[in-house]
KEKOLMAR-818032 format. One record per residue (C-alpha): residue number from 1; x, y, z; residue in three letters. Coordinates in nm, 3 decimals, always signed. Example, Ala and Ser with C-alpha at 12.3 -4.5 7.8 and 13.67 -1.06 7.14 Angstrom:
% residues 2
1:+1.230:-0.450:+0.780:ALA
2:+1.367:-0.106:+0.714:SER
% end
This chain:
% residues 615
1:-6.114:+1.426:+5.703:UNK
2:-5.744:+1.445:+5.755:UNK
3:-5.597:+1.685:+5.963:UNK
4:-5.444:+1.937:+5.697:UNK
5:-5.806:+1.933:+5.510:UNK
6:-5.985:+2.019:+5.850:UNK
7:-6.119:+2.406:+5.820:UNK
8:-6.046:+2.519:+6.171:UNK
9:-5.686:+2.419:+6.158:UNK
10:-5.381:+2.615:+6.093:UNK
11:-5.020:+2.470:+5.951:UNK
12:-4.710:+2.674:+6.043:UNK
13:-4.406:+2.659:+5.814:UNK
14:-4.154:+2.874:+5.961:UNK
15:-4.099:+2.983:+6.334:UNK
16:-3.780:+3.202:+6.401:UNK
17:-3.643:+3.498:+6.589:UNK
18:-3.473:+3.742:+6.394:UNK
19:-3.411:+4.135:+6.410:UNK
20:-3.577:+4.171:+6.711:UNK
21:-3.898:+3.990:+6.606:UNK
22:-4.048:+3.653:+6.680:UNK
23:-4.131:+3.577:+6.303:UNK
24:-4.403:+3.283:+6.190:UNK
25:-4.526:+3.192:+5.848:UNK
26:-4.816:+2.939:+5.799:UNK
27:-5.139:+2.880:+5.606:UNK
28:-5.484:+2.825:+5.660:UNK
29:-5.804:+2.720:+5.444:UNK
30:-5.843:+2.958:+5.210:UNK
31:-6.227:+2.923:+5.162:UNK
32:-6.263:+2.971:+5.552:UNK
33:-6.084:+3.322:+5.551:UNK
34:-6.307:+3.443:+5.280:UNK
35:-6.563:+3.441:+5.530:UNK
36:-6.408:+3.570:+5.840:UNK
37:-6.065:+3.631:+5.981:UNK
38:-5.773:+3.481:+6.119:UNK
39:-5.654:+3.604:+6.485:UNK
40:-5.350:+3.541:+6.663:UNK
41:-5.392:+3.610:+7.026:UNK
42:-5.078:+3.636:+7.280:UNK
43:-5.248:+3.605:+7.625:UNK
44:-5.127:+3.589:+7.966:UNK
45:-5.372:+3.295:+8.039:UNK
46:-5.665:+3.466:+8.148:UNK
47:-5.841:+3.442:+7.814:UNK
48:-6.133:+3.225:+7.763:UNK
49:-5.964:+2.932:+7.573:UNK
50:-6.281:+2.873:+7.329:UNK
51:-6.461:+3.185:+7.241:UNK
52:-6.362:+3.516:+7.433:UNK
53:-6.059:+3.635:+7.245:UNK
54:-6.088:+3.999:+7.338:UNK
55:-6.112:+4.091:+7.692:UNK
56:-5.820:+4.206:+7.946:UNK
57:-5.514:+3.982:+7.901:UNK
58:-5.500:+3.938:+7.532:UNK
59:-5.294:+4.088:+7.305:UNK
60:-5.378:+4.059:+6.922:UNK
61:-5.087:+4.001:+6.667:UNK
62:-5.153:+4.172:+6.336:UNK
63:-5.159:+3.857:+6.094:UNK
64:-5.088:+3.987:+5.717:UNK
65:-5.221:+3.753:+5.431:UNK
66:-4.975:+3.668:+5.173:UNK
67:-4.959:+3.537:+4.827:UNK
68:-4.678:+3.314:+4.867:UNK
69:-4.756:+2.975:+4.726:UNK
70:-4.866:+2.745:+5.016:UNK
71:-4.921:+2.377:+5.059:UNK
72:-4.945:+2.105:+5.318:UNK
73:-4.873:+1.716:+5.261:UNK
74:-5.002:+1.462:+5.543:UNK
75:-4.977:+1.118:+5.485:UNK
76:-4.882:+1.171:+5.128:UNK
77:-5.208:+1.367:+5.065:UNK
78:-5.138:+1.723:+4.925:UNK
79:-5.338:+2.022:+4.995:UNK
80:-5.283:+2.323:+4.774:UNK
81:-5.585:+2.551:+4.815:UNK
82:-5.418:+2.739:+5.112:UNK
83:-5.417:+3.109:+5.223:UNK
84:-5.062:+3.210:+5.332:UNK
85:-4.988:+3.431:+5.629:UNK
86:-4.723:+3.573:+5.827:UNK
87:-4.701:+3.738:+6.163:UNK
88:-4.409:+3.897:+6.397:UNK
89:-4.410:+3.957:+6.772:UNK
90:-4.189:+4.212:+6.870:UNK
91:-3.965:+4.113:+7.157:UNK
92:-4.081:+4.402:+7.397:UNK
93:-4.422:+4.226:+7.381:UNK
94:-4.308:+3.915:+7.525:UNK
95:-4.389:+3.866:+7.908:UNK
96:-4.246:+3.603:+8.142:UNK
97:-4.507:+3.368:+8.086:UNK
98:-4.753:+3.377:+7.785:UNK
99:-4.972:+3.159:+7.541:UNK
100:-4.984:+3.205:+7.146:UNK
101:-5.335:+3.116:+7.034:UNK
102:-5.505:+3.125:+6.697:UNK
103:-5.859:+3.196:+6.660:UNK
104:-6.089:+3.218:+6.356:UNK
105:-6.344:+3.477:+6.368:UNK
106:-6.648:+3.412:+6.158:UNK
107:-6.933:+3.619:+6.049:UNK
108:-7.114:+3.468:+6.337:UNK
109:-6.929:+3.625:+6.596:UNK
110:-6.756:+3.361:+6.752:UNK
111:-6.417:+3.341:+6.797:UNK
112:-6.319:+2.955:+6.736:UNK
113:-6.000:+2.854:+6.866:UNK
114:-5.784:+2.659:+6.597:UNK
115:-5.574:+2.351:+6.629:UNK
116:-5.188:+2.382:+6.512:UNK
117:-5.059:+2.145:+6.247:UNK
118:-4.683:+2.165:+6.239:UNK
119:-4.482:+1.941:+6.027:UNK
120:-4.216:+2.130:+5.837:UNK
121:-3.853:+2.133:+5.981:UNK
122:-3.845:+2.517:+5.986:UNK
123:-4.173:+2.522:+6.229:UNK
124:-3.906:+2.427:+6.503:UNK
125:-4.169:+2.230:+6.706:UNK
126:-4.363:+1.927:+6.553:UNK
127:-4.740:+1.880:+6.652:UNK
128:-4.690:+1.517:+6.707:UNK
129:-4.431:+1.534:+6.980:UNK
130:-4.574:+1.711:+7.291:UNK
131:-4.258:+1.762:+7.475:UNK
132:-4.034:+1.938:+7.191:UNK
133:-3.903:+2.261:+7.271:UNK
134:-3.714:+2.553:+7.098:UNK
135:-3.525:+2.859:+7.243:UNK
136:-3.456:+3.197:+7.141:UNK
137:-3.251:+3.479:+7.305:UNK
138:-3.365:+3.846:+7.227:UNK
139:-3.138:+4.057:+7.108:UNK
140:-3.174:+4.354:+7.341:UNK
141:-2.842:+4.506:+7.465:UNK
142:-2.939:+4.652:+7.795:UNK
143:-3.153:+4.321:+7.913:UNK
144:-3.142:+4.023:+7.675:UNK
145:-3.347:+3.721:+7.771:UNK
146:-3.386:+3.350:+7.707:UNK
147:-3.728:+3.243:+7.599:UNK
148:-3.856:+2.878:+7.550:UNK
149:-4.148:+2.771:+7.335:UNK
150:-4.323:+2.459:+7.412:UNK
151:-4.674:+2.302:+7.327:UNK
152:-4.934:+2.394:+7.582:UNK
153:-4.995:+2.120:+7.794:UNK
154:-5.384:+2.202:+7.839:UNK
155:-5.344:+2.224:+8.222:UNK
156:-5.499:+2.515:+8.398:UNK
157:-5.359:+2.857:+8.315:UNK
158:-5.268:+3.143:+8.554:UNK
159:-5.569:+3.341:+8.633:UNK
160:-5.798:+3.151:+8.411:UNK
161:-6.012:+2.819:+8.444:UNK
162:-5.951:+2.457:+8.400:UNK
163:-5.951:+2.335:+8.034:UNK
164:-6.249:+2.115:+7.959:UNK
165:-6.242:+1.770:+7.877:UNK
166:-6.401:+1.870:+7.553:UNK
167:-6.117:+2.058:+7.464:UNK
168:-5.844:+1.841:+7.585:UNK
169:-5.985:+1.617:+7.326:UNK
170:-5.986:+1.863:+7.031:UNK
171:-6.273:+2.100:+7.122:UNK
172:-6.400:+2.241:+6.832:UNK
173:-6.177:+2.073:+6.605:UNK
174:-6.397:+1.750:+6.625:UNK
175:-6.654:+1.962:+6.488:UNK
176:-6.465:+2.091:+6.216:UNK
177:-6.352:+1.738:+6.119:UNK
178:-5.998:+1.722:+6.273:UNK
179:-5.906:+1.363:+6.296:UNK
180:-5.716:+1.195:+6.560:UNK
181:-5.322:+1.126:+6.523:UNK
182:-5.121:+0.844:+6.711:UNK
183:-5.015:+0.903:+7.040:UNK
184:-4.702:+1.020:+7.115:UNK
185:-4.639:+0.889:+7.446:UNK
186:-4.723:+0.539:+7.385:UNK
187:-5.054:+0.559:+7.549:UNK
188:-5.377:+0.602:+7.416:UNK
189:-5.451:+0.872:+7.170:UNK
190:-5.435:+1.263:+7.145:UNK
191:-5.553:+1.525:+6.900:UNK
192:-5.352:+1.798:+6.737:UNK
193:-5.244:+2.078:+6.956:UNK
194:-5.404:+2.447:+6.998:UNK
195:-5.154:+2.667:+7.144:UNK
196:-4.781:+2.739:+7.218:UNK
197:-4.655:+2.864:+7.542:UNK
198:-4.378:+3.114:+7.560:UNK
199:-4.196:+3.189:+7.867:UNK
200:-3.844:+3.315:+7.998:UNK
201:-3.649:+3.006:+8.085:UNK
202:-3.310:+2.966:+8.226:UNK
203:-3.054:+2.657:+8.189:UNK
204:-3.266:+2.483:+8.476:UNK
205:-3.584:+2.515:+8.314:UNK
206:-3.433:+2.434:+7.973:UNK
207:-3.244:+2.128:+8.071:UNK
208:-3.570:+2.005:+8.255:UNK
209:-3.723:+2.062:+7.936:UNK
210:-3.476:+1.863:+7.742:UNK
211:-3.521:+1.538:+7.990:UNK
212:-3.888:+1.503:+7.950:UNK
213:-3.834:+1.539:+7.540:UNK
214:-3.579:+1.277:+7.573:UNK
215:-3.804:+1.055:+7.748:UNK
216:-4.071:+1.110:+7.481:UNK
217:-3.834:+1.030:+7.197:UNK
218:-3.697:+0.707:+7.361:UNK
219:-4.040:+0.583:+7.494:UNK
220:-4.276:+0.673:+7.230:UNK
221:-4.464:+0.471:+7.000:UNK
222:-4.319:+0.660:+6.715:UNK
223:-4.004:+0.746:+6.887:UNK
224:-3.650:+0.640:+6.780:UNK
225:-3.348:+0.500:+6.990:UNK
226:-3.122:+0.639:+6.724:UNK
227:-3.247:+0.977:+6.744:UNK
228:-3.229:+0.941:+7.135:UNK
229:-2.871:+0.875:+7.092:UNK
230:-2.810:+1.150:+6.816:UNK
231:-2.976:+1.420:+7.043:UNK
232:-2.737:+1.287:+7.339:UNK
233:-2.456:+1.296:+7.113:UNK
234:-2.536:+1.658:+7.019:UNK
235:-2.532:+1.775:+7.399:UNK
236:-2.209:+1.574:+7.470:UNK
237:-2.036:+1.742:+7.163:UNK
238:-2.190:+2.108:+7.237:UNK
239:-1.858:+2.236:+7.427:UNK
240:-1.641:+2.111:+7.080:UNK
241:-1.891:+2.249:+6.821:UNK
242:-2.056:+2.539:+6.975:UNK
243:-1.804:+2.810:+6.859:UNK
244:-1.744:+2.683:+6.514:UNK
245:-1.848:+2.854:+6.225:UNK
246:-1.938:+2.579:+6.006:UNK
247:-2.073:+2.641:+5.624:UNK
248:-2.219:+2.337:+5.464:UNK
249:-2.262:+2.253:+5.105:UNK
250:-2.338:+1.981:+4.871:UNK
251:-2.465:+1.868:+4.520:UNK
252:-2.641:+1.544:+4.421:UNK
253:-2.527:+1.287:+4.698:UNK
254:-2.434:+1.058:+4.440:UNK
255:-2.233:+1.303:+4.205:UNK
256:-2.015:+1.625:+4.251:UNK
257:-1.893:+1.872:+4.027:UNK
258:-2.208:+2.152:+4.065:UNK
259:-2.204:+2.435:+4.214:UNK
260:-2.194:+2.308:+4.566:UNK
261:-1.841:+2.133:+4.499:UNK
262:-1.697:+2.498:+4.345:UNK
263:-1.830:+2.696:+4.654:UNK
264:-1.675:+2.442:+4.864:UNK
265:-1.320:+2.425:+4.724:UNK
266:-1.353:+2.803:+4.722:UNK
267:-1.453:+2.810:+5.087:UNK
268:-1.160:+2.593:+5.150:UNK
269:-0.918:+2.848:+5.017:UNK
270:-1.047:+3.100:+5.262:UNK
271:-1.081:+2.882:+5.550:UNK
272:-0.806:+3.071:+5.759:UNK
273:-1.068:+3.384:+5.790:UNK
274:-1.267:+3.153:+6.048:UNK
275:-1.506:+2.917:+5.856:UNK
276:-1.517:+2.567:+5.849:UNK
277:-1.635:+2.420:+5.553:UNK
278:-1.820:+2.119:+5.484:UNK
279:-1.922:+1.912:+5.195:UNK
280:-2.159:+1.632:+5.206:UNK
281:-2.121:+1.348:+4.957:UNK
282:-2.204:+1.000:+4.973:UNK
283:-1.896:+0.736:+5.055:UNK
284:-1.941:+0.495:+4.805:UNK
285:-1.938:+0.723:+4.506:UNK
286:-1.641:+0.813:+4.267:UNK
287:-1.628:+1.159:+4.369:UNK
288:-1.589:+1.125:+4.735:UNK
289:-1.278:+0.947:+4.629:UNK
290:-1.168:+1.195:+4.370:UNK
291:-1.196:+1.477:+4.645:UNK
292:-0.999:+1.297:+4.889:UNK
293:-0.744:+1.248:+4.637:UNK
294:-0.743:+1.608:+4.554:UNK
295:-0.645:+1.696:+4.903:UNK
296:-1.013:+1.793:+5.031:UNK
297:-1.187:+1.638:+5.324:UNK
298:-1.569:+1.578:+5.207:UNK
299:-1.800:+1.432:+5.492:UNK
300:-1.966:+1.117:+5.433:UNK
301:-2.344:+1.142:+5.390:UNK
302:-2.521:+1.035:+5.724:UNK
303:-2.203:+1.012:+5.922:UNK
304:-2.218:+1.079:+6.265:UNK
305:-1.979:+1.362:+6.220:UNK
306:-2.180:+1.510:+5.894:UNK
307:-2.479:+1.515:+6.104:UNK
308:-2.342:+1.704:+6.386:UNK
309:-2.201:+1.971:+6.167:UNK
310:-2.552:+2.021:+6.029:UNK
311:-2.693:+2.090:+6.360:UNK
312:-2.383:+2.302:+6.468:UNK
313:-2.378:+2.474:+6.133:UNK
314:-2.422:+2.853:+6.085:UNK
315:-2.483:+2.821:+5.717:UNK
316:-2.605:+2.594:+5.460:UNK
317:-2.547:+2.689:+5.097:UNK
318:-2.827:+2.458:+4.907:UNK
319:-2.823:+2.347:+4.542:UNK
320:-3.187:+2.144:+4.583:UNK
321:-3.491:+2.178:+4.824:UNK
322:-3.542:+1.981:+5.083:UNK
323:-3.203:+2.095:+5.291:UNK
324:-3.253:+1.907:+5.601:UNK
325:-3.240:+1.583:+5.371:UNK
326:-2.917:+1.644:+5.201:UNK
327:-2.770:+1.705:+5.528:UNK
328:-2.841:+1.385:+5.666:UNK
329:-3.175:+1.378:+5.830:UNK
330:-3.484:+1.242:+5.663:UNK
331:-3.844:+1.406:+5.702:UNK
332:-3.925:+1.162:+5.949:UNK
333:-3.599:+1.191:+6.162:UNK
334:-3.571:+1.564:+6.138:UNK
335:-3.862:+1.611:+6.379:UNK
336:-3.653:+1.478:+6.680:UNK
337:-3.367:+1.731:+6.605:UNK
338:-3.538:+2.036:+6.418:UNK
339:-3.524:+2.267:+6.720:UNK
340:-3.161:+2.249:+6.735:UNK
341:-3.118:+2.364:+6.391:UNK
342:-2.944:+2.705:+6.375:UNK
343:-2.802:+2.750:+6.014:UNK
344:-2.910:+3.017:+5.773:UNK
345:-3.033:+2.861:+5.474:UNK
346:-2.919:+3.004:+5.114:UNK
347:-2.955:+2.892:+4.773:UNK
348:-2.676:+2.869:+4.543:UNK
349:-2.877:+2.681:+4.258:UNK
350:-2.863:+2.391:+4.042:UNK
351:-3.022:+2.532:+3.748:UNK
352:-3.143:+2.917:+3.714:UNK
353:-3.473:+2.979:+3.842:UNK
354:-3.625:+3.146:+3.527:UNK
355:-3.945:+2.879:+3.511:UNK
356:-4.251:+2.871:+3.763:UNK
357:-4.100:+2.707:+4.054:UNK
358:-4.301:+2.804:+4.312:UNK
359:-4.355:+2.455:+4.482:UNK
360:-3.999:+2.391:+4.577:UNK
361:-3.861:+2.727:+4.569:UNK
362:-4.088:+2.952:+4.740:UNK
363:-3.918:+3.117:+5.070:UNK
364:-4.100:+2.915:+5.315:UNK
365:-3.964:+2.583:+5.199:UNK
366:-3.670:+2.613:+5.319:UNK
367:-3.665:+2.955:+5.485:UNK
368:-3.399:+3.089:+5.254:UNK
369:-3.233:+3.400:+5.375:UNK
370:-3.046:+3.457:+5.042:UNK
371:-3.095:+3.326:+4.692:UNK
372:-2.791:+3.372:+4.460:UNK
373:-2.882:+3.454:+4.115:UNK
374:-2.685:+3.495:+3.764:UNK
375:-2.949:+3.693:+3.581:UNK
376:-3.177:+3.984:+3.637:UNK
377:-3.449:+3.748:+3.454:UNK
378:-3.395:+3.542:+3.763:UNK
379:-3.489:+3.814:+4.015:UNK
380:-3.787:+3.934:+3.822:UNK
381:-3.915:+3.587:+3.844:UNK
382:-3.829:+3.522:+4.191:UNK
383:-3.958:+3.883:+4.323:UNK
384:-4.341:+3.745:+4.209:UNK
385:-4.542:+3.715:+4.530:UNK
386:-4.577:+3.391:+4.517:UNK
387:-4.206:+3.309:+4.616:UNK
388:-4.216:+3.554:+4.891:UNK
389:-3.884:+3.698:+4.891:UNK
390:-3.795:+4.043:+5.019:UNK
391:-3.592:+4.237:+4.759:UNK
392:-3.260:+4.192:+4.974:UNK
393:-3.290:+3.781:+4.999:UNK
394:-3.243:+3.812:+4.615:UNK
395:-2.848:+3.851:+4.530:UNK
396:-2.730:+3.913:+4.162:UNK
397:-2.409:+3.734:+4.204:UNK
398:-2.361:+3.469:+3.950:UNK
399:-2.344:+3.116:+4.041:UNK
400:-2.059:+2.895:+4.163:UNK
401:-1.992:+2.670:+3.880:UNK
402:-1.970:+2.910:+3.620:UNK
403:-1.623:+3.011:+3.776:UNK
404:-1.500:+2.677:+3.608:UNK
405:-1.654:+2.768:+3.240:UNK
406:-1.362:+2.860:+2.978:UNK
407:-1.424:+2.747:+2.660:UNK
408:-1.193:+2.451:+2.518:UNK
409:-1.364:+2.350:+2.185:UNK
410:-1.302:+1.982:+2.098:UNK
411:-1.532:+1.993:+1.778:UNK
412:-1.816:+1.791:+1.941:UNK
413:-2.200:+1.826:+1.972:UNK
414:-2.378:+1.793:+2.298:UNK
415:-2.723:+1.682:+2.296:UNK
416:-2.884:+1.687:+2.678:UNK
417:-3.235:+1.693:+2.726:UNK
418:-3.388:+1.720:+3.062:UNK
419:-3.603:+1.475:+3.224:UNK
420:-3.989:+1.432:+3.283:UNK
421:-4.154:+1.345:+3.638:UNK
422:-4.371:+1.044:+3.426:UNK
423:-4.058:+0.909:+3.290:UNK
424:-3.883:+0.800:+3.601:UNK
425:-3.933:+0.563:+3.914:UNK
426:-3.977:+0.667:+4.266:UNK
427:-3.644:+0.847:+4.417:UNK
428:-3.493:+0.746:+4.710:UNK
429:-3.308:+1.039:+4.903:UNK
430:-2.901:+0.983:+4.790:UNK
431:-2.970:+0.698:+4.547:UNK
432:-3.013:+0.726:+4.162:UNK
433:-3.353:+0.644:+4.018:UNK
434:-3.385:+0.286:+3.910:UNK
435:-3.465:+0.140:+3.589:UNK
436:-3.783:+0.207:+3.439:UNK
437:-3.884:-0.093:+3.222:UNK
438:-4.171:+0.091:+3.024:UNK
439:-3.913:+0.413:+2.934:UNK
440:-3.925:+0.241:+2.564:UNK
441:-4.260:+0.243:+2.503:UNK
442:-4.262:+0.642:+2.567:UNK
443:-4.259:+0.908:+2.304:UNK
444:-3.977:+1.039:+2.482:UNK
445:-3.733:+0.767:+2.403:UNK
446:-3.891:+0.689:+2.051:UNK
447:-3.794:+1.053:+1.929:UNK
448:-3.463:+1.097:+2.078:UNK
449:-3.376:+0.719:+1.954:UNK
450:-3.480:+0.823:+1.600:UNK
451:-3.252:+1.133:+1.625:UNK
452:-2.960:+0.905:+1.723:UNK
453:-2.994:+0.710:+1.425:UNK
454:-3.024:+0.982:+1.195:UNK
455:-2.823:+0.904:+0.892:UNK
456:-2.786:+1.265:+0.745:UNK
457:-2.709:+1.368:+1.083:UNK
458:-2.431:+1.109:+1.144:UNK
459:-2.300:+1.163:+0.803:UNK
460:-2.269:+1.543:+0.810:UNK
461:-2.105:+1.519:+1.164:UNK
462:-1.845:+1.269:+1.015:UNK
463:-1.776:+1.482:+0.708:UNK
464:-1.724:+1.789:+0.925:UNK
465:-1.509:+1.616:+1.192:UNK
466:-1.786:+1.641:+1.477:UNK
467:-1.824:+1.400:+1.743:UNK
468:-2.188:+1.389:+1.904:UNK
469:-2.217:+1.300:+2.259:UNK
470:-2.578:+1.198:+2.368:UNK
471:-2.600:+1.272:+2.766:UNK
472:-2.862:+1.140:+2.997:UNK
473:-2.991:+1.356:+3.264:UNK
474:-2.916:+1.205:+3.605:UNK
475:-3.241:+1.100:+3.681:UNK
476:-3.255:+0.889:+3.376:UNK
477:-2.900:+0.731:+3.354:UNK
478:-3.033:+0.381:+3.427:UNK
479:-3.209:+0.398:+3.079:UNK
480:-2.884:+0.400:+2.917:UNK
481:-2.900:+0.063:+2.783:UNK
482:-3.243:+0.115:+2.606:UNK
483:-3.040:+0.346:+2.359:UNK
484:-2.843:+0.254:+2.050:UNK
485:-2.648:+0.504:+1.841:UNK
486:-2.510:+0.511:+1.488:UNK
487:-2.128:+0.553:+1.424:UNK
488:-1.964:+0.858:+1.571:UNK
489:-2.211:+0.919:+1.856:UNK
490:-2.153:+0.848:+2.227:UNK
491:-2.426:+0.753:+2.499:UNK
492:-2.303:+0.909:+2.848:UNK
493:-2.444:+0.910:+3.180:UNK
494:-2.399:+1.153:+3.452:UNK
495:-2.175:+0.967:+3.637:UNK
496:-1.950:+0.901:+3.351:UNK
497:-1.887:+1.277:+3.288:UNK
498:-1.704:+1.543:+3.434:UNK
499:-1.962:+1.817:+3.395:UNK
500:-1.700:+2.119:+3.318:UNK
501:-1.505:+1.892:+3.094:UNK
502:-1.801:+1.810:+2.874:UNK
503:-1.937:+2.173:+2.858:UNK
504:-1.614:+2.326:+2.760:UNK
505:-1.521:+2.094:+2.523:UNK
506:-1.856:+2.084:+2.317:UNK
507:-1.919:+2.321:+2.006:UNK
508:-2.286:+2.329:+2.036:UNK
509:-2.549:+2.217:+2.258:UNK
510:-2.910:+2.082:+2.203:UNK
511:-3.128:+2.078:+2.474:UNK
512:-3.491:+2.136:+2.535:UNK
513:-3.509:+2.306:+2.875:UNK
514:-3.254:+2.161:+3.086:UNK
515:-3.064:+2.435:+3.305:UNK
516:-2.706:+2.358:+3.125:UNK
517:-2.832:+2.592:+2.841:UNK
518:-2.725:+2.875:+3.065:UNK
519:-2.370:+2.717:+3.133:UNK
520:-2.329:+2.700:+2.771:UNK
521:-2.453:+3.035:+2.686:UNK
522:-2.222:+3.176:+2.942:UNK
523:-1.927:+3.050:+2.723:UNK
524:-2.104:+3.219:+2.437:UNK
525:-2.146:+2.930:+2.243:UNK
526:-2.462:+2.839:+2.024:UNK
527:-2.772:+2.646:+2.168:UNK
528:-3.033:+2.483:+1.990:UNK
529:-3.360:+2.386:+2.139:UNK
530:-3.546:+2.090:+2.043:UNK
531:-3.930:+2.115:+2.162:UNK
532:-4.086:+1.844:+2.012:UNK
533:-4.479:+1.893:+1.975:UNK
534:-4.546:+1.551:+2.110:UNK
535:-4.371:+1.615:+2.450:UNK
536:-4.518:+1.849:+2.730:UNK
537:-4.264:+2.094:+2.846:UNK
538:-4.101:+2.015:+3.176:UNK
539:-4.173:+2.333:+3.351:UNK
540:-4.444:+2.557:+3.372:UNK
541:-4.373:+2.920:+3.204:UNK
542:-4.195:+3.148:+3.446:UNK
543:-3.994:+3.449:+3.373:UNK
544:-3.803:+3.329:+3.073:UNK
545:-3.910:+3.337:+2.692:UNK
546:-3.746:+3.085:+2.480:UNK
547:-3.884:+3.266:+2.169:UNK
548:-3.790:+3.633:+2.285:UNK
549:-3.476:+3.553:+2.505:UNK
550:-3.354:+3.207:+2.404:UNK
551:-3.012:+3.143:+2.289:UNK
552:-3.075:+3.006:+1.959:UNK
553:-3.343:+2.833:+1.714:UNK
554:-3.614:+2.620:+1.832:UNK
555:-3.691:+2.318:+1.643:UNK
556:-4.010:+2.129:+1.711:UNK
557:-3.929:+1.819:+1.485:UNK
558:-3.658:+1.599:+1.400:UNK
559:-3.612:+1.699:+1.056:UNK
560:-3.611:+2.072:+1.124:UNK
561:-3.337:+1.971:+1.397:UNK
562:-3.143:+1.794:+1.159:UNK
563:-3.123:+2.057:+0.914:UNK
564:-2.999:+2.321:+1.178:UNK
565:-2.751:+2.117:+1.309:UNK
566:-2.604:+2.014:+0.960:UNK
567:-2.606:+2.376:+0.900:UNK
568:-2.437:+2.486:+1.212:UNK
569:-2.152:+2.222:+1.165:UNK
570:-2.109:+2.297:+0.801:UNK
571:-2.044:+2.656:+0.933:UNK
572:-1.801:+2.579:+1.193:UNK
573:-2.086:+2.578:+1.476:UNK
574:-2.013:+2.985:+1.471:UNK
575:-2.231:+3.171:+1.740:UNK
576:-2.498:+3.383:+1.549:UNK
577:-2.497:+3.760:+1.642:UNK
578:-2.849:+3.754:+1.738:UNK
579:-2.770:+3.518:+1.979:UNK
580:-2.484:+3.668:+2.139:UNK
581:-2.661:+3.987:+2.199:UNK
582:-2.929:+3.764:+2.404:UNK
583:-2.648:+3.592:+2.586:UNK
584:-2.488:+3.945:+2.669:UNK
585:-2.813:+4.090:+2.780:UNK
586:-2.921:+3.774:+3.025:UNK
587:-2.591:+3.742:+3.236:UNK
588:-2.532:+3.997:+3.509:UNK
589:-2.134:+3.906:+3.516:UNK
590:-1.887:+3.722:+3.270:UNK
591:-1.574:+3.765:+3.483:UNK
592:-1.589:+3.431:+3.686:UNK
593:-1.588:+3.587:+4.004:UNK
594:-1.908:+3.418:+4.138:UNK
595:-1.786:+3.261:+4.444:UNK
596:-1.616:+3.553:+4.562:UNK
597:-1.911:+3.786:+4.561:UNK
598:-2.152:+3.492:+4.683:UNK
599:-1.863:+3.431:+5.005:UNK
600:-1.827:+3.789:+5.062:UNK
601:-2.183:+3.859:+5.053:UNK
602:-2.275:+3.566:+5.269:UNK
603:-1.962:+3.645:+5.526:UNK
604:-2.138:+3.998:+5.583:UNK
605:-2.466:+3.859:+5.634:UNK
606:-2.350:+3.603:+5.871:UNK
607:-2.165:+3.854:+6.088:UNK
608:-2.459:+4.097:+6.091:UNK
609:-2.675:+3.806:+6.201:UNK
610:-2.411:+3.711:+6.496:UNK
611:-2.431:+4.055:+6.605:UNK
612:-2.825:+4.053:+6.595:UNK
613:-2.806:+4.341:+6.376:UNK
614:-3.054:+4.399:+6.101:UNK
615:-2.975:+4.247:+5.751:UNK
% end
């Protein structure tokens, strides 16, 4: 059985200090908790480490079960039947030296100590690194204290007994089926750790722990010399970076022009207010050189300066989940530096969050402190318990790229469907997806290829003076060579176009589920939906009903779509009043001030955070 699947194991997603509380989010086996309860105990070391969870020296921390969507992935195997939980420890409950243990209190009346699996980068500590550490400083104005969190080394606890060999080697986790993990110090094997040690620690204690960790990184079987050097660079750069207020954003690493670029440019316009704006993009793509020619200074993805900027950043404005990967550290590398991450993550979006996005967009994935929305429909969707956002985290501001959307109609029809996961080859971070040789055999290809060859559609467009552009989703750009088109139809990829230009110059959009429908509707232009009966939807239903809230007609076959498009072109692509009313009702703002609202909200949040104030 895998570690993640073992019943007597908790997984930690988030560990942080905020507003006077040490907070954590995690999950445990759902079936296990149906017959018992989860205990989180803060002990001074006198507790029996196996079963006596309630005698003197133990302070039980209330654990709140939540409806947040939780899953754990270990060795590419995903476990989703998890019960999420949250807990918080007030700063005044912390003593000089304590231990944090999880117990399962079952129907037999026995409290079983639970192993801890920590692999998420927001967990701060990684369960495969025995010497990793994280520190925080309490915000008590009278007597602030610095604390250090490490894994319990399994030695004799103050006032208690020696840990037995059985416990050192896994204890009850062996009974539960928790498997061994590779040794992290290059010697033998070890099992998942069981507890955290939380103690007051001055500079000397933290420095000593850092030296132990550096030794582990350098010598471990699964260590990394490059990450050892990266961590050393962090400390050498500390005096230079420490007081910088760095704000980072990005888009797709191979393509700019989205919300990240818009917000970066706005940040640059206000950089005199004390922030250092950073935009991350690959150095070998056209948009990198374009930004430089415009007078901006984007940082090349995975450059040393870019990665150091992320480690010292105070804010990250993400457009996609997996923030650490977009900021230069893959999921294996980040374990060696995740304790140093201090940025407050926010979401400025790539597409609007109106569908079921619980897997990638629930709060714990990036521990988002702000989620910036363009519509009350998004807020209603993200307020669902599976996302676990507090009301103050969901901000109705608009999204950055809407600030550049000004209608410049050039009489062209834009056809831009979204992708499907089964159509694309495996992705590599920072790279465009490769070519799928089986793509031409799919119904998706055959349906859209027949549309591009439709003689009536081509003829009506020519007669009415319209050009048709078929824009492939970025994920499917490599499949461009598979398509052929009739006269007056252009086939384009994301790398060949400027998003703002192609959207503002188009008269009508055809899409299925793509988020760019909202960009188009923001300009009060007609949208037509193409939902072929043969193709499954790209998203699960969320908070947006295409039938009741959509911005145009829904066509389920090529013939109906052709009739609808021809009728629109013959009428000058005029927006119907019914759909204008829906567009007006959907968007909270239509003033192209989204960047300003996001910036000012983030600025206030960041100032309060620096002061240690409640947000």
